[in-house]
C-alpha positions, 0 to 999 in steps of 0.5 A: 499499499502507498501513498504517492502525494507528498503534499496532503491537502489540509484546510483552513477550518470552515462550516462546510465539508464541501471546502475541503474538496477544494484544491489549488486555484478553485475556479469559483475563488474570487482570489483565484480570479483577481490573481489571474486578472492581476497576472494577465494585465501586468504580464502583457505590461512587462512582456512590452518592457522586455521586448524594449529592453531586447532591443536596446540591450539584449546582452543586458537583458540576458545577464540580468535573466542568468543571474535572476535563474541562479538567485531564484534556483538557490534561495528557493532551495533555501526557502523550501526548507524552512518549513520542516514538516510538509513540502509546499505545493510547487503550484502555489510556490510558483504563484508566489513567485509570479506574483513578485516576478511579474505583478508586483514590479509592475504595479510599483513602478506606477506607483513609485513615480506618483509617491516620488513626486508627492514626497518631493513637493513636500521637500522630502526627496532624500527620503523618497527611496526610504518611504516609497519603497517599503510603502507600495512594495510591501503593500502590493507583495503582501497582497499577493501573499493574501491572494496565494493563501486564499487561492490555495488555502487547502494547503495552508494550516500553519503560519510557516505556511505564510513565511514560505510564500511571502519569501516566495513573493519576495524572491520573485521581486528582487530578481524581476527588480535586479533584471531591471537594474542590470539593463540599466546598468548595460544601457549607462556603460559607455564602453560594454553593455556586459561589463556594465550589466555584470557590474550593477548585476554583481553589486546587486546580488551580493549587496543585500542578499535575499533582503526582499526574501526576508521582508516579504517573509516576515509580513506573510507570516502575519498573514498567515497566522491571522489566518490559521491561529484560530486557538488565539483571540482575533485581537491577537491574530490581528496584532501579530499581522500588523506587527509583522507588516510593520516590522518588514515596513520598518526594516525596508525603511531602515535599508532604504535611508540615508546614512545619518549615523555613519560618516559620508564616505565608503567606510561608513557606507560599508559599515552601514550596510553590513549593520543593517543587514546583520539586523534584517537577518537576526529579525529574520531568524527570530521570526522563523524561530517563532514560527517553527515552535507553532510548528513543533507544537501543532506537530506534537499535538496531532501525533499525540497518544499515537501507538508505538507502531505508528510513532515512537517517542524517540521517532517523535524526536528525530522527526522534530528537525532535519539534522534529527532525521538525517542522524537517524538515517545514517545511524541506519545505514550504519547498522543495516546498510544503505537500504536500511536508510532508505527504508528508514526515510520511507517511514519518516516521510510517511509519518510526516504525511500522518501529522499531515492528515491529522491536522484534517481529519480526525483520528480513526477517519478513513483516511488517517487509518489508511495512512497508518497502515502505510506507516506499519507497512513500512516499518514492517519492512525494517530490518533494525528496530528503531 
């Protein structure tokens, strides 16, 4: 008996059973339609811009897209490891990335011009980047997170889901923004498009690597907390969502703000960037740790009181982290060879799927009992006791 589905649908609590049958992007869901309309309209606009860039500097556009692809692959691999208990559905990750890559920068490009002009009229031109960037960029990005969470809410049950999808929105926005700067650098360089593109591209990648990923991940965590933490009061859920958004805004503001506490020199500018980046990373790590603590409580609750032939206390400890799972598989390989290690990996995967199912269905329901049988059958194949 096998279960080929790696991502088990989980739904937000709802009054009717019909909601549980919804898959990814249901056609009758308002968020699906709004997301689709925004993507199509802004997609045509971005294609027109890309066609112009291709005509002006094919080298610059090519280098920008290549760097974008490399950064996307690297950061996607990191983002997907944030969730310890479930692989997020690929279509949802792609949808979040597409919003960040296509929709958000297209809307922001229009909004920026109006906001900057308004700030210049009131004498705040030097602070325009610090005020405009966090205001319109974070707002448009978090709107994408909301739409993705609602359109694919059959797979959203924990705050960490929102953190992951927020990170993917931020990733799409970051690499799209980098491509536009790379193209500008290629056009402005007097000697070579390729040299200008590489100089700007590498500086954009190295300075503030993953900044937008972290901004949007923090805001996305807050949105998902408000949508999934039903045991918390409504006031607390709204407060966490608002606090996470304001934290993302403040970090983005600080990142874009002019240097006022450091000397006006290359050394001062470098020190300011390092300090801002360290603060950003620390804030992101703290939010991730908090989200994982919530995840651990959820995991322990759904697998509580299960018999030892389903999950033992030792296995519960091993399943709590990627490092502990790898250590258990390594011990199994030493004791029984590679095949034993693979069987233990299958057991761990089946137990994680069982936890996801228990988050959806009551214990004893048919889907849960079927998955328990899968766990028992895999356990029976183990040569060494776990």
